[in-house]
Structures are given as C-alpha cells and as structure tokens.
DSSP file (Angstrom, degrees, kcal/mol; ACC not computed):
  #  RESIDUE AA STRUCTURE BP1 BP2  ACC     N-H-->O    O-->H-N    N-H-->O    O-->H-N    TCO  KAPPA ALPHA  PHI   PSI    X-CA   Y-CA   Z-CA
    1    1 A M              0   0    0      0, 0.0     3,-0.4     0, 0.0     4,-0.2   0.000 360.0 360.0 360.0 -21.4   30.0  -40.2    9.9
    2    2 A V    >   +     0   0    0      1,-0.2     3,-1.1     2,-0.2     4,-0.3   0.868 360.0  57.4 -65.0 -35.3   27.1  -40.2   12.4
    3    3 A L  T 3  S+     0   0    0      1,-0.2     3,-0.3     2,-0.1    -1,-0.2   0.833 114.5  36.7 -63.9 -31.6   29.5  -39.3   15.2
    4    4 A F  T >> S+     0   0    0     -3,-0.4     3,-0.9     1,-0.2     4,-0.7   0.172  82.0 110.8-107.6  16.5   30.7  -36.1   13.4
    5    5 A Q  G X4 S+     0   0    0     -3,-1.1     3,-0.5     1,-0.3    -1,-0.2   0.828  75.2  55.6 -64.9 -32.4   27.3  -35.1   11.8
    6    6 A D  G 34 S+     0   0    0     -4,-0.3    -1,-0.3    -3,-0.3    -2,-0.1   0.754 109.6  47.1 -71.0 -22.4   27.0  -32.1   14.1
    7    7 A H  G <4 S+     0   0    0     -3,-0.9    -1,-0.2     2,-0.1    -2,-0.2   0.512  90.0  98.4 -99.3  -5.7   30.3  -30.7   13.0
    8    8 A L  S << S-     0   0    0     -4,-0.7     2,-0.1    -3,-0.5    12,-0.1  -0.552  86.5 -98.5 -80.6 147.3   29.9  -31.2    9.2
    9    9 A P        -     0   0    0      0, 0.0     3,-0.3     0, 0.0    -1,-0.1  -0.400  26.3-146.0 -63.9 141.6   28.9  -28.3    7.1
   10   10 A Q  S    S+     0   0    0      1,-0.2    -2,-0.0    -4,-0.1    -3,-0.0   0.702  88.7  64.7 -83.9 -21.4   25.1  -28.3    6.3
   11   11 A T  S    S-     0   0    0      2,-0.3    -1,-0.2     1,-0.1     3,-0.1   0.663 104.4-118.4 -81.0 -14.9   25.3  -26.8    2.8
   12   12 A G  S    S+     0   0    0     -3,-0.3     2,-0.3     1,-0.3    -2,-0.1   0.237  87.3  86.2  95.6 -14.4   27.2  -29.7    1.2
   13   13 A T  S    S-     0   0    0      0, 0.0     2,-0.6     0, 0.0    -1,-0.3  -0.889  85.2-111.4-117.0 152.1   30.2  -27.5    0.3
   14   14 A M        -     0   0    0     -2,-0.3     3,-0.1     1,-0.2    -6,-0.0  -0.717  25.7-168.4 -82.4 118.5   33.1  -26.6    2.5
   15   15 A S  S    S+     0   0    0     -2,-0.6     2,-0.3     1,-0.1    -1,-0.2   0.853  70.4  13.2 -78.7 -33.5   32.9  -22.9    3.3
   16   16 A T  S  > S-     0   0    0      1,-0.1     4,-1.4     0, 0.0     3,-0.2  -0.883  76.6-111.8-134.7 167.8   36.4  -22.6    4.7
   17   17 A S  H  > S+     0   0    0     -2,-0.3     4,-2.3     1,-0.2     5,-0.1   0.761 116.4  63.5 -70.7 -23.1   39.5  -24.7    4.8
   18   18 A L  H  > S+     0   0    0      2,-0.2     4,-2.4     1,-0.2    -1,-0.2   0.871 100.8  51.1 -67.6 -36.9   39.0  -25.2    8.5
   19   19 A D  H  > S+     0   0    0     -3,-0.2     4,-2.2     2,-0.2    -2,-0.2   0.904 110.9  48.3 -64.5 -41.3   35.7  -27.0    7.7
   20   20 A A  H  X S+     0   0    0     -4,-1.4     4,-2.3     2,-0.2    -2,-0.2   0.901 112.1  48.6 -66.2 -40.3   37.5  -29.3    5.3
   21   21 A L  H  X S+     0   0    0     -4,-2.3     4,-2.5     2,-0.2    -2,-0.2   0.901 110.9  50.6 -65.8 -41.1   40.3  -30.0    7.8
   22   22 A W  H  X S+     0   0    0     -4,-2.4     4,-2.2     2,-0.2    -2,-0.2   0.901 111.5  48.2 -63.3 -41.0   37.7  -30.7   10.5
   23   23 A T  H  X S+     0   0    0     -4,-2.2     4,-2.3     2,-0.2    -2,-0.2   0.909 111.3  50.1 -65.7 -42.6   35.9  -33.2    8.2
   24   24 A L  H  X S+     0   0    0     -4,-2.3     4,-2.2     1,-0.2    -2,-0.2   0.909 111.8  47.8 -63.4 -42.9   39.2  -34.9    7.3
   25   25 A C  H  X S+     0   0    0     -4,-2.5     4,-2.3     2,-0.2    -1,-0.2   0.894 111.2  51.5 -65.4 -39.4   40.2  -35.3   10.9
   26   26 A G  H  X S+     0   0    0     -4,-2.2     4,-2.1     2,-0.2    -2,-0.2   0.908 111.2  46.4 -64.1 -42.5   36.8  -36.7   11.8
   27   27 A I  H  X S+     0   0    0     -4,-2.3     4,-2.4     2,-0.2    -1,-0.2   0.894 111.5  52.3 -67.1 -39.4   36.9  -39.2    9.0
   28   28 A A  H  X S+     0   0    0     -4,-2.2     4,-2.3     2,-0.2    -2,-0.2   0.898 110.1  48.4 -63.6 -40.4   40.5  -40.2   10.0
   29   29 A I  H  X S+     0   0    0     -4,-2.3     4,-2.4     2,-0.2    -1,-0.2   0.914 111.6  50.0 -65.0 -42.3   39.4  -40.7   13.6
   30   30 A L  H  X S+     0   0    0     -4,-2.1     4,-2.1     2,-0.2    -2,-0.2   0.903 111.5  47.8 -63.9 -42.0   36.4  -42.8   12.5
   31   31 A V  H  X S+     0   0    0     -4,-2.4     4,-2.4     2,-0.2    -1,-0.2   0.920 112.4  49.2 -65.2 -43.7   38.6  -45.0   10.2
   32   32 A N  H  X S+     0   0    0     -4,-2.3     4,-2.1     1,-0.2    -2,-0.2   0.889 111.2  48.9 -65.2 -39.4   41.2  -45.6   12.9
   33   33 A L  H  X S+     0   0    0     -4,-2.4     4,-2.3     2,-0.2     5,-0.2   0.890 110.7  51.4 -66.4 -38.0   38.6  -46.5   15.5
   34   34 A S  H  X S+     0   0    0     -4,-2.1     4,-2.2     1,-0.2    -2,-0.2   0.924 111.7  46.3 -63.8 -43.7   37.0  -48.9   13.1
   35   35 A L  H  X S+     0   0    0     -4,-2.4     4,-2.2     2,-0.2    -1,-0.2   0.864 110.1  55.3 -66.3 -35.4   40.3  -50.6   12.4
   36   36 A F  H  X S+     0   0    0     -4,-2.1     4,-0.9     2,-0.2    -2,-0.2   0.947 111.9  41.4 -61.4 -49.7   41.1  -50.7   16.1
   37   37 A F  H  < S+     0   0    0     -4,-2.3     3,-0.3     1,-0.2    -2,-0.2   0.849 113.6  53.3 -70.9 -32.7   37.9  -52.6   16.9
   38   38 A F  H >< S+     0   0    0     -4,-2.2     3,-1.5     1,-0.2    -1,-0.2   0.900 106.0  54.1 -64.9 -39.4   38.2  -54.8   13.9
   39   39 A N  H 3< S+     0   0    0     -4,-2.2     9,-1.9     1,-0.3     8,-0.4   0.723  99.8  62.7 -68.8 -21.1   41.8  -55.8   15.0
   40   40 A L  T 3< S+     0   0    0     -4,-0.9    -1,-0.3    -3,-0.3    -2,-0.2   0.463  74.4 116.8 -83.9  -0.6   40.4  -56.8   18.4
   41   41 A L  S <  S-     0   0    0     -3,-1.5     2,-1.6    -4,-0.2     7,-0.5  -0.447  76.8-120.3 -64.7 140.2   38.3  -59.6   16.9
   42   42 A P        +     0   0    0      0, 0.0    -1,-0.1     0, 0.0    -2,-0.1  -0.179  67.9 131.6 -82.0  48.4   39.5  -63.0   18.2
   43   43 A I    >   -     0   0    0     -2,-1.6     3,-2.3    -4,-0.1     6,-0.6  -0.873  68.6-114.2 -96.6 131.2   40.3  -64.4   14.8
   44   44 A P  T 3  S+     0   0    0      0, 0.0    24,-0.1     0, 0.0    -1,-0.1   0.674 109.6  49.3 -49.2 -34.6   43.8  -65.9   14.8
   45   45 A P  T 3  S+     0   0    0      0, 0.0     2,-0.1     0, 0.0    23,-0.0   0.794 102.2  78.2 -74.6 -19.3   45.7  -63.6   12.5
   46   46 A L  S X> S-     0   0    0     -3,-2.3     3,-1.1    -5,-0.1     4,-0.5  -0.368  92.8-111.2 -86.0 165.3   44.4  -60.5   14.3
   47   47 A D  H >> S+     0   0    0     -8,-0.4     4,-1.3     1,-0.3     3,-0.8   0.772 110.8  69.0 -67.9 -26.9   45.7  -59.2   17.6
   48   48 A G  H 3> S+     0   0    0     -9,-1.9     4,-2.1    -7,-0.5    -1,-0.3   0.782  91.5  61.9 -62.8 -25.5   42.5  -60.1   19.5
   49   49 A S  H <> S+     0   0    0     -3,-1.1     4,-2.4    -6,-0.6    -1,-0.2   0.847  99.6  53.9 -69.5 -32.2   43.4  -63.7   19.1
   50   50 A H  H <X S+     0   0    0     -3,-0.8     4,-1.3    -4,-0.5    -1,-0.2   0.866 108.5  49.5 -69.0 -35.2   46.6  -63.2   21.1
   51   51 A I  H  < S+     0   0    0     -4,-1.3     4,-0.4     1,-0.2     3,-0.3   0.932 113.6  45.5 -67.1 -44.9   44.5  -61.8   23.9
   52   52 A L  H >< S+     0   0    0     -4,-2.1     3,-1.3     1,-0.2     4,-0.4   0.872 106.3  60.8 -65.3 -36.9   42.1  -64.7   23.8
   53   53 A R  H >< S+     0   0    0     -4,-2.4     3,-1.1     1,-0.3    -1,-0.2   0.857  99.1  56.0 -60.6 -36.6   44.9  -67.2   23.6
   54   54 A H  T 3< S+     0   0    0     -4,-1.3    -1,-0.3    -3,-0.3    -2,-0.2   0.661 107.8  49.5 -71.7 -14.5   46.3  -66.1   27.0
   55   55 A H  T <  S+     0   0    0     -3,-1.3    -1,-0.2    -4,-0.4    -2,-0.2   0.403  90.4 100.2-103.7   1.3   43.0  -66.8   28.6
   56   56 A L  S <  S-     0   0    0     -3,-1.1     5,-0.1    -4,-0.4     2,-0.0  -0.555  80.2-104.0 -84.4 151.2   42.5  -70.3   27.2
   57   57 A P    >>  -     0   0    0      0, 0.0     3,-1.2     0, 0.0     4,-0.5  -0.329  34.5-108.1 -66.9 159.0   43.2  -73.4   29.3
   58   58 A Y  G >4 S+     0   0    0      1,-0.3     3,-0.9     2,-0.2     4,-0.5   0.821 115.6  61.6 -60.0 -34.1   46.4  -75.3   28.4
   59   59 A N  G 34 S+     0   0    0      1,-0.2     4,-0.3     2,-0.1    -1,-0.3   0.772 105.3  47.1 -66.3 -26.0   44.6  -78.2   26.8
   60   60 A F  G <> S+     0   0    0     -3,-1.2     4,-2.4     1,-0.2    -1,-0.2   0.518  87.4  87.8 -94.0  -6.1   43.1  -75.9   24.1
   61   61 A L  H <X S+     0   0    0     -3,-0.9     4,-2.4    -4,-0.5     5,-0.2   0.903  88.3  47.5 -64.0 -43.0   46.2  -74.0   23.1
   62   62 A S  H  > S+     0   0    0     -4,-0.5     4,-1.9     2,-0.2    -1,-0.2   0.885 113.5  48.7 -67.4 -36.9   47.4  -76.5   20.5
   63   63 A V  H  > S+     0   0    0     -4,-0.3     4,-1.6     2,-0.2    -2,-0.2   0.925 113.1  47.4 -66.2 -43.4   43.9  -76.6   18.9
   64   64 A Y  H  X S+     0   0    0     -4,-2.4     4,-1.1     1,-0.2    -2,-0.2   0.863 110.0  52.7 -67.2 -36.0   43.7  -72.9   18.9
   65   65 A D  H  X S+     0   0    0     -4,-2.4     4,-0.8     1,-0.2     3,-0.3   0.885 108.8  49.8 -66.9 -38.2   47.2  -72.5   17.4
   66   66 A N  H  X S+     0   0    0     -4,-1.9     4,-1.4     1,-0.2     3,-0.4   0.819 102.7  61.7 -68.9 -29.6   46.3  -74.9   14.5
   67   67 A L  H  X S+     0   0    0     -4,-1.6     4,-1.9     1,-0.2    -1,-0.2   0.842  96.3  61.1 -62.7 -33.3   43.2  -72.9   13.9
   68   68 A G  H  X S+     0   0    0     -4,-1.1     4,-1.4    -3,-0.3    -1,-0.2   0.865 100.7  52.4 -62.5 -36.8   45.4  -69.9   13.1
   69   69 A M  H  X S+     0   0    0     -4,-0.8     4,-1.5    -3,-0.4    -1,-0.2   0.897 110.5  47.6 -66.6 -40.0   47.0  -71.8   10.2
   70   70 A F  H  X S+     0   0    0     -4,-1.4     4,-2.4     1,-0.2    -2,-0.2   0.820 105.7  58.1 -71.9 -29.8   43.6  -72.6    8.7
   71   71 A S  H  X S+     0   0    0     -4,-1.9     4,-2.3     2,-0.2    -1,-0.2   0.856 103.4  53.2 -70.0 -32.7   42.4  -69.0    9.1
   72   72 A Y  H  X S+     0   0    0     -4,-1.4     4,-2.0     2,-0.2    -1,-0.2   0.931 110.8  46.8 -63.0 -44.5   45.3  -67.8    6.9
   73   73 A L  H  X S+     0   0    0     -4,-1.5     4,-2.2     1,-0.2    -2,-0.2   0.894 111.0  52.1 -63.9 -39.5   44.4  -70.3    4.2
   74   74 A L  H  X S+     0   0    0     -4,-2.4     4,-2.3     1,-0.2     5,-0.3   0.909 109.2  49.5 -63.4 -42.1   40.7  -69.2    4.5
   75   75 A M  H  X>S+     0   0    0     -4,-2.3     4,-2.4     1,-0.2     5,-0.7   0.873 109.5  52.4 -65.3 -35.9   41.7  -65.5    4.1
   76   76 A I  H  X5S+     0   0    0     -4,-2.0     4,-1.1     3,-0.2    -2,-0.2   0.920 114.3  41.8 -65.5 -42.6   43.8  -66.4    1.0
   77   77 A F  H  <5S+     0   0    0     -4,-2.2    -2,-0.2     3,-0.2    -1,-0.2   0.817 122.5  39.2 -75.9 -29.9   40.9  -68.2   -0.6
   78   78 A V  H  <5S+     0   0    0     -4,-2.3     4,-0.5    -5,-0.2    -3,-0.2   0.936 130.9  23.6 -84.3 -50.6   38.2  -65.7    0.3
   79   79 A A  H  X5S+     0   0    0     -4,-2.4     4,-1.9    -5,-0.3     5,-0.2   0.714 110.4  74.1 -89.3 -21.9   40.0  -62.4   -0.1
   80   80 A G  H  X<S+     0   0    0     -4,-1.1     4,-2.5    -5,-0.7     5,-0.2   0.938  94.2  46.0 -61.8 -53.3   42.7  -63.5   -2.6
   81   81 A P  H  > S+     0   0    0      0, 0.0     4,-2.2     0, 0.0    -1,-0.2   0.886 114.2  48.5 -61.9 -37.8   40.6  -63.9   -5.8
   82   82 A S  H  > S+     0   0    0     -4,-0.5     4,-1.6     2,-0.2    -2,-0.2   0.889 113.7  46.2 -70.1 -36.8   38.9  -60.6   -5.4
   83   83 A S  H  X S+     0   0    0     -4,-1.9     4,-1.5     2,-0.2    -1,-0.2   0.886 113.4  48.9 -72.8 -36.4   42.1  -58.7   -4.7
   84   84 A V  H  X S+     0   0    0     -4,-2.5     4,-1.9    -5,-0.2    -2,-0.2   0.902 111.0  50.1 -67.9 -39.8   43.9  -60.3   -7.6
   85   85 A S  H  X S+     0   0    0     -4,-2.2     4,-1.1    -5,-0.2    -1,-0.2   0.856 109.2  51.7 -68.0 -32.9   41.1  -59.6  -10.0
   86   86 A S  H  < S+     0   0    0     -4,-1.6    -1,-0.2     1,-0.2    -2,-0.2   0.824 112.4  46.4 -72.1 -29.1   41.0  -55.9   -8.9
   87   87 A W  H  < S+     0   0    0     -4,-1.5    -2,-0.2     1,-0.2    -1,-0.2   0.812 111.6  50.9 -78.6 -30.2   44.8  -55.6   -9.5
   88   88 A S  H  < S+     0   0    0     -4,-1.9    -2,-0.2    -5,-0.1    -1,-0.2   0.673  89.8  92.7 -84.9 -15.7   44.6  -57.3  -12.9
   89   89 A R  S  < S-     0   0    0     -4,-1.1     2,-0.2    -5,-0.1    -4,-0.0  -0.527  84.7-111.5 -75.4 142.5   41.9  -55.2  -14.3
   90   90 A P        -     0   0    0      0, 0.0    -1,-0.1     0, 0.0     2,-0.1  -0.499  37.4-111.3 -70.8 144.0   42.9  -52.1  -16.3
   91   91 A S        -     0   0    0     -2,-0.2    -4,-0.0     1,-0.1    -3,-0.0  -0.377  12.6-129.9 -76.6 156.1   42.1  -48.9  -14.5
   92   92 A A              0   0    0      1,-0.2    -1,-0.1    -2,-0.1     0, 0.0   0.692 360.0 360.0 -79.1 -19.3   39.4  -46.5  -15.9
   93   93 A W              0   0    0      0, 0.0    -1,-0.2     0, 0.0    -2,-0.0   0.380 360.0 360.0-116.6 360.0   41.6  -43.5  -15.7
C-alpha cells in the first residue's frame, strides 16, 4: 500500500467509482508482485528452486532433488494443521 499511497483518497471514503477502481487495481498489482517475488524463493516446491537447480554442480543435484521431497513434508506439517483447523471451524456468518 505504500507504493500507491499518493493515489489513494485522503478522506477515507471513495469519492468516485474511479477512485475505487484505482485502489482495487493498485492492490491487485501489489498482491501479484508479492506472489511473484515469493515464488522466486529457492525453496524446492517453488519455481525459484528450478532456477537454482540449473546452476548447481552435477554432484549436488541428487541432494537438492531429495531436499524437495522433504520440503513438501515440512509444508504439510507446518501449514497443514492450521489450514485444516480453519476449514473445520464453523463460520461466524
């Protein structure tokens, strides 16, 4: 939101539909850029790991490929319980 702070309405309310559309586009761009840079992290399930893999020496490829299997398991154990508990709770509305 800092990037688009100059273009946001100052009063706190949207004066026109053009202001609301500009705010929505700014937030969408910010979310997409955040996801782009997150996806470039060299963690094996993400796309950045494929870029890093092509620059590794041949001796390290098998170790790095096995690391990818463990990172999937780590994501299941770290993100899995919180996502399952959020799905199993009844919604407030």
